[in-house]
C-alpha positions in Angstrom: -0.2 -6.1 -6.0 3.5 -5.4 -6.4 5.7 -3.5 -4.0 9.0 -1.8 -4.2 10.8 -1.3 -1.0 14.0 0.8 -0.5 15.9 1.0 2.7 18.2 3.8 3.7 21.8 3.3 5.0 20.8 4.8 8.3 18.1 2.2 8.9 20.7 -0.5 8.3 22.8 1.0 11.1 20.0 1.1 13.6 18.9 4.7 13.0 15.5 5.9 11.7 15.2 5.3 8.0 12.7 6.3 5.3 11.0 3.5 3.2 9.1 4.3 0.0 6.4 1.6 -1.0 4.7 1.8 -4.5 1.8 -0.6 -5.3 0.0 -1.2 -8.5 -3.6 -2.5 -8.3 -4.2 -4.9 -11.2 -7.9 -5.2 -10.6 -10.4 -7.9 -9.4 -10.3 -11.3 -11.2 -14.1 -11.2 -11.7 -16.0 -8.1 -12.7 -19.7 -7.8 -13.3 -20.4 -4.7 -15.4 -24.1 -4.5 -14.3 -23.2 -4.2 -10.6 -21.8 -0.6 -10.4 -21.7 2.7 -12.2 -18.4 3.7 -10.5 -15.8 1.5 -12.0 -13.2 2.1 -9.3 -12.6 -0.5 -6.6 -12.3 0.3 -2.8 -8.8 -0.4 -1.7 -7.6 -0.7 2.0 -4.0 -1.2 2.9 -3.0 -2.1 6.4 0.3 -2.2 8.2 0.8 -4.4 11.2 3.6 -3.3 13.5 5.5 -6.1 15.3 3.1 -7.5 17.9 0.6 -4.6 17.4 -2.8 -4.1 15.9 -3.2 -3.4 12.2 -3.3 0.3 11.2 -4.9 1.5 8.0 -2.3 3.4 6.0 -4.4 3.9 2.9 -8.1 3.9 2.1 -9.5 5.0 -1.2 -10.8 4.0 -4.7 -8.7 3.0 -7.6 -9.2 1.9 -11.2 -7.3 -1.3 -12.4 -3.8 -0.2 -13.2 -3.8 2.6 -10.7 -0.8 3.2 -8.4 -0.4 4.4 -4.9 2.9 5.4 -3.2 3.3 5.5 0.7 6.2 6.7 2.7 7.2 5.4 6.1 9.7 6.3 8.7 11.4 3.2 10.4 11.4 3.2 14.2 14.4 0.8 14.3 
């Protein structure tokens, strides 16, 4: 997976800022064609806040090459 992160000028000054993360799923390294009819893979993305428990921010199915974009608001 790759990610692109942008940070607003407000977040750099200690104010709340918006962050956009785009991820591309390249696919599993090993695929057995006889295993499934649905060729999509289940993807779960978690975010762990500082010192907190992990929170699921995306859960779904993607084909290899599929992209997802997530937007976050910084609490800094």
